[in-house]
Every structure is written in C-alpha cells, then in structure tokens.
C-alpha positions as CSV (number, residue, x, y, z in Angstrom):
1,M,-14.1,-179.4,-56.7
2,A,-16.3,-177.0,-58.5
3,A,-19.1,-175.3,-56.4
4,R,-22.6,-176.4,-57.3
5,S,-24.8,-174.0,-59.1
6,I,-27.3,-172.2,-56.8
7,S,-30.8,-171.6,-57.8
8,K,-32.5,-168.8,-55.8
9,Q,-35.8,-169.9,-57.1
10,S,-35.9,-173.3,-55.3
11,P,-36.0,-174.1,-51.6
12,E,-32.9,-176.3,-52.1
13,G,-31.1,-173.4,-53.7
14,A,-32.1,-171.1,-50.8
15,D,-30.9,-173.7,-48.3
16,E,-27.5,-173.8,-50.1
17,I,-27.2,-170.0,-50.0
18,S,-27.8,-170.2,-46.3
19,V,-25.1,-172.9,-45.9
20,R,-22.7,-170.9,-48.0
21,Q,-23.2,-167.8,-45.9
22,R,-22.8,-169.8,-42.7
23,I,-19.5,-171.3,-44.0
24,L,-18.1,-167.9,-45.1
25,G,-19.1,-166.4,-41.7
26,A,-17.3,-169.2,-39.9
27,A,-14.3,-169.0,-42.2
28,F,-13.9,-165.3,-41.7
29,K,-14.0,-165.7,-37.9
30,V,-11.5,-168.5,-37.9
31,F,-9.2,-166.7,-40.3
32,T,-9.1,-163.6,-38.1
33,E,-8.6,-165.6,-34.9
34,N,-6.0,-168.1,-36.0
35,G,-4.5,-166.5,-39.1
36,Y,-4.6,-168.0,-42.6
37,A,-1.8,-170.5,-42.1
38,G,-3.1,-171.6,-38.7
39,T,-6.7,-172.2,-40.0
40,S,-7.9,-175.7,-40.9
41,T,-10.8,-176.6,-43.0
42,L,-11.9,-179.0,-40.3
43,E,-12.3,-176.2,-37.8
44,I,-14.2,-174.1,-40.3
45,A,-16.5,-177.0,-41.1
46,T,-17.1,-177.7,-37.4
47,R,-18.0,-174.1,-36.7
48,A,-20.2,-173.9,-39.7
49,R,-21.9,-177.2,-38.7
50,V,-21.3,-178.9,-42.0
51,S,-19.2,-181.8,-43.2
52,K,-15.8,-181.2,-44.9
53,R,-17.3,-182.7,-48.0
54,E,-20.2,-180.2,-48.0
55,L,-17.7,-177.4,-47.3
56,Y,-15.6,-178.2,-50.4
57,A,-18.7,-178.7,-52.5
58,V,-20.4,-175.4,-51.6
59,V,-17.4,-173.1,-51.4
60,G,-14.1,-174.9,-52.2
61,N,-10.7,-175.2,-50.5
62,K,-9.2,-172.9,-47.9
63,Q,-7.9,-170.4,-50.4
64,E,-11.2,-170.3,-52.3
65,M,-13.0,-169.6,-49.0
66,L,-10.6,-166.7,-48.2
67,I,-11.2,-165.2,-51.7
68,A,-14.9,-165.6,-51.3
69,C,-14.8,-163.8,-48.0
70,I,-12.8,-160.9,-49.5
71,R,-15.0,-160.8,-52.6
72,E,-18.2,-160.4,-50.5
73,R,-16.7,-157.3,-48.8
74,A,-15.3,-156.0,-52.1
75,K,-18.8,-155.7,-53.5
76,R,-19.3,-152.6,-51.3
77,L,-16.4,-150.9,-52.9
78,E,-17.8,-151.0,-56.5
79,M,-19.2,-147.8,-58.1
80,P,-23.0,-147.6,-57.7
81,A,-25.0,-147.8,-61.0
82,D,-26.8,-144.5,-60.3
83,V,-23.6,-142.3,-60.2
84,P,-24.5,-139.0,-62.2
85,E,-22.5,-138.3,-65.3
86,P,-19.9,-135.6,-64.4
87,C,-20.9,-132.8,-66.7
88,D,-19.5,-129.9,-64.6
89,R,-17.1,-129.5,-61.7
90,E,-19.8,-129.2,-59.1
91,T,-21.3,-132.5,-60.1
92,L,-17.8,-134.1,-60.2
93,A,-17.1,-132.7,-56.7
94,R,-20.3,-134.3,-55.3
95,T,-19.5,-137.6,-57.0
96,L,-16.0,-137.8,-55.7
97,A,-17.0,-136.7,-52.2
98,T,-19.8,-139.3,-52.1
99,F,-17.7,-142.1,-53.4
100,G,-14.8,-141.0,-51.1
101,A,-17.1,-141.2,-48.1
102,Q,-18.2,-144.6,-49.1
103,L,-14.6,-145.8,-49.3
104,L,-13.8,-144.4,-45.9
105,R,-16.9,-145.9,-44.4
106,E,-16.5,-149.4,-45.8
107,I,-12.7,-149.8,-45.5
108,S,-12.7,-148.5,-41.9
109,D,-15.3,-151.1,-40.9
110,P,-13.8,-153.3,-38.2
111,T,-14.4,-156.5,-40.2
112,V,-12.6,-155.1,-43.3
113,L,-9.7,-153.9,-41.1
114,A,-9.5,-157.4,-39.7
115,V,-8.8,-158.6,-43.3
116,F,-6.1,-156.1,-43.7
117,R,-4.5,-157.1,-40.4
118,L,-4.7,-160.7,-41.5
119,A,-2.9,-160.0,-44.8
120,I,-0.2,-158.1,-42.9
121,A,0.2,-160.9,-40.3
122,E,0.4,-163.6,-43.0
123,A,2.6,-161.6,-45.5
124,V,5.5,-164.1,-45.2
125,R,3.8,-167.4,-44.5
126,A,0.8,-166.9,-46.8
127,P,1.4,-164.0,-49.3
128,E,-1.6,-165.2,-51.3
129,V,-3.8,-163.4,-48.7
130,A,-2.3,-160.0,-49.5
131,R,-2.4,-160.8,-53.2
132,A,-6.1,-161.7,-53.0
133,L,-6.9,-158.6,-51.0
134,D,-5.2,-156.3,-53.4
135,S,-6.5,-157.9,-56.6
136,I,-10.1,-158.2,-55.4
137,G,-10.7,-155.6,-52.7
138,G,-8.2,-153.0,-53.8
139,E,-9.0,-153.3,-57.5
140,A,-12.7,-152.8,-57.0
141,S,-12.2,-149.3,-55.6
142,R,-9.5,-148.5,-58.1
143,V,-11.7,-149.5,-61.1
144,A,-14.6,-147.4,-59.8
145,L,-12.4,-144.3,-59.2
146,R,-10.7,-144.8,-62.6
147,E,-14.0,-144.8,-64.3
148,I,-15.0,-141.5,-62.6
149,M,-11.7,-139.9,-63.7
150,I,-12.0,-141.2,-67.3
151,R,-15.6,-139.8,-67.5
152,A,-14.5,-136.5,-66.1
153,R,-11.5,-136.2,-68.4
154,S,-13.8,-137.0,-71.4
155,A,-16.1,-134.2,-70.3
156,G,-13.2,-131.8,-70.2
157,L,-13.3,-131.4,-66.4
158,L,-9.9,-132.8,-65.6
159,G,-6.6,-133.0,-67.5
160,G,-4.4,-135.5,-65.7
161,P,-3.8,-139.2,-66.4
162,P,-6.6,-141.3,-64.8
163,V,-4.3,-143.7,-63.0
164,E,-2.3,-140.8,-61.5
165,M,-5.4,-139.0,-60.5
166,V,-6.7,-142.1,-58.7
167,E,-3.5,-142.4,-56.7
168,Q,-3.6,-138.7,-55.9
169,F,-7.2,-138.8,-54.7
170,T,-6.8,-141.9,-52.6
171,G,-3.7,-140.4,-51.0
172,L,-5.5,-137.3,-50.1
173,L,-8.5,-139.3,-48.9
174,W,-6.6,-141.6,-46.5
175,G,-3.6,-139.6,-45.4
176,N,-2.4,-141.3,-42.2
177,L,-5.8,-142.6,-41.3
178,M,-5.3,-146.2,-42.5
179,V,-2.1,-146.6,-40.5
180,G,-3.7,-145.3,-37.4
181,L,-6.7,-147.6,-37.8
182,L,-4.5,-150.7,-38.4
183,L,-2.4,-149.9,-35.4
184,R,-5.5,-149.3,-33.3
185,V,-4.2,-145.8,-32.2
186,T,-6.9,-144.0,-34.1
187,D,-10.6,-144.4,-33.6
188,R,-12.9,-145.0,-36.6
189,P,-14.3,-141.6,-37.7
190,N,-18.0,-141.1,-37.2
191,P,-20.3,-140.6,-40.3
192,R,-20.1,-136.8,-40.0
193,R,-16.3,-136.7,-39.9
194,I,-16.1,-139.2,-42.8
195,A,-18.3,-137.0,-45.0
196,Q,-16.3,-133.9,-44.0
197,H,-13.0,-135.6,-44.7
198,A,-14.2,-136.8,-48.1
199,R,-15.2,-133.2,-49.0
200,E,-11.9,-131.8,-47.9
201,A,-10.0,-134.4,-49.9
202,T,-12.1,-133.7,-52.9
203,A,-11.5,-129.9,-52.7
204,A,-7.7,-130.5,-52.4
205,F,-7.8,-132.8,-55.3
206,L,-9.7,-130.4,-57.6
207,Q,-7.1,-127.7,-56.7
208,I,-4.3,-130.0,-57.9
209,Y,-6.2,-130.8,-61.1
210,P,-7.9,-127.6,-62.3
211,Q,-10.2,-127.7,-65.3
212,P,-8.1,-127.4,-68.5
213,D,-8.1,-123.9,-70.0
214,E,-9.5,-125.1,-73.4
215,A,-12.5,-126.7,-71.7
216,K,-13.3,-123.5,-69.8
217,T,-13.8,-121.7,-73.1
218,A,-15.8,-124.5,-74.7
219,R,-19.6,-124.6,-74.9
220,K,-21.0,-125.0,-71.4
221,R,-22.5,-128.3,-70.7
222,S,-25.8,-128.6,-69.1
223,C,-26.5,-131.0,-66.1
224,N,-30.2,-130.3,-66.1
225,P,-32.2,-133.4,-67.0
226,A,-34.3,-133.2,-70.2
227,T,-37.8,-132.0,-69.6
228,S,-40.6,-134.0,-70.9
C-alpha cells in the first residue's frame, strides 16, 4: 500500500510525521535485536503503539521499513551543499579531510554499525538487507566523493579516474578500522582522532595522485572570493 502524502503544514501531517518516526525507531530496534528474518510487523506495530494497518499505510511492509531506516541514516553521508569548489590543492585537501572525517564519524556511530552487523548476520537468509545497505547507504558516500573527484579533475588538480580515486581514498580512510569496529575489538575513535586520521588519509591520497604536470604550468586559479 502506498504511503500517504505528509503535509508538514497541517497538524494532521505533523502527527503523521511523529507516527512515522516512532515506527522507524521501533523497527530499527527490533531489526537489530531479532534480525531481519526474525522480525515481524506485528512486533514493530506493538512497540510503535500503532495498528498493523496504520503501520502499512504510513511506512509500508517490512522491507520498506528497513529501507526507510537505512535511508534516514544515509542522509548524513551526502555531500553538504556548501562544499567549496576545489580550485587549488590546499582547498581540495581541506574538502577531502572534512568529508573524510564526516564519513568516519557517521559510519562509526553505534547505530550505523548495528545496521552493518545486521546485514552481515542476515547475508544468507535475507540478502536484501545487504543490497539495500549498499545501494542506499554506500552509494550516498560514493556519489559524494565521486563528485569531489570529478570537480578536482576538471580543475586540473587530479589526474586519475574518479571511480578509482574514490576507492583509493576510502581504502586509505578506513584501513582496518571498520573490521575492528564490527568485531568490537576496536573502540570508536574520538573526534580528535577522527580528524587526524582523515587528514593523514588525505595527505597519503594526494601523494598517490599528484597534480598533473600540464596543470602545474597552467594559469594559476584563484580561490579568493570576488570582492564587491
């Protein structure tokens, strides 16, 4: 059943948003506790204090609820609208380090790690969990990074294929950290360590992908905003 349209302008719409948030919160808790295959819509409805009919009307079936849970968290992995245009290597380094720190911070969040553990645990019985996590959550960060790489290449700051550079950067950024976090043998890094690690990964990445020689001899681009 299609979810009803939600109007944020009306009290009824606000109530429905609240119900949706309550359903997704309950669904996420049940998913992580019981696994995807072991979760019933009845238990989600009971915890969310709604009827099964309302649950299906507001969010949808169990798979749609899982996708909605993942999509809510994936929003935090999108590229911010105010990212500066990479017009020199220093600006590019700051942009990559900032976005890299955001990735480390958001993905190492305990609730996000719980989704990854859920996908791993349900890989055989419910492979749609892993597919949804990769297509929604993983793609959000890949698209954002690919856009940064494309802009940097267009500005003559990088010379590699964007897809390859995205893989290289994420590999340097994560290293063995994700495995350690998933196995609970590594503590989540604090904000200072996250920022430092993102800067180190960025510096290593820029050494692997130096500025093309032809771009170095081109007219120097200015990053200074236009004065009024």
